[in-house]
C-alpha positions, 0 to 999 in steps of 0.5 A: 323281292320275295325271292330275296327274302326267302334266300335271307330267311334260309341263310338266317336259319342256317346260321342259327344252329347246327344240323342234326348231321353236324351234331352227330359227327361231333358226338362221334368224334368225341366218342372216339377221343374218349375211347382212345383216352380210356384205353391208354389210361387203363393200360397205364394203370395196369403197368403201374400196379405191376411196378407197385407189386415189384416195389412191395416185394422188395420192401418185404424182402428187406423186412425178411432180411432184417427179421432173419438178422434178429430172429432167424428165418420166419416161417411165414410173412405174418411173423414180420408183424409180430417178431420175437424181438424188436419192433414190427417190420411190417405195420399192418396185414394189408401191407402183405397183399399185392395191388390186386389184394392177393396174399403175397406168397413166401416159399422157403428154399434151401439154406436160408433162400426164399422166394416171394411171389405175387400172383399178378393181375390174373390171381393165379399162381404159376402163370406168366404174369406172376411177379417174383423176388428170389433171395 
């Protein structure tokens, strides 16, 4: 009879909660899942910023084209904020920054050609991650 009570007491204690090892295993699994999610989300965020930079360069390219029709070629992108004639083609100076808060570079070429450059994630010009639009 005493032996049966002892067995029942052990069963009751085991059924009441989790052991330390079980809790540690659950925490380890949750940590692994969190790591996988964070790595995937951060990668998607970087890709999204590259897409935003490309779209912003296209927007500025269109504004430069509109400026050239009315005023001739701009010397720099800040002229899009205050054109000689017409309304501003870019609303605020913040619109002339890429998603990494670097200034978008405008380089004039020969015969009305130009290049718009975003320095990309590393913030350095002339590296592989630069984003360019040429006209």
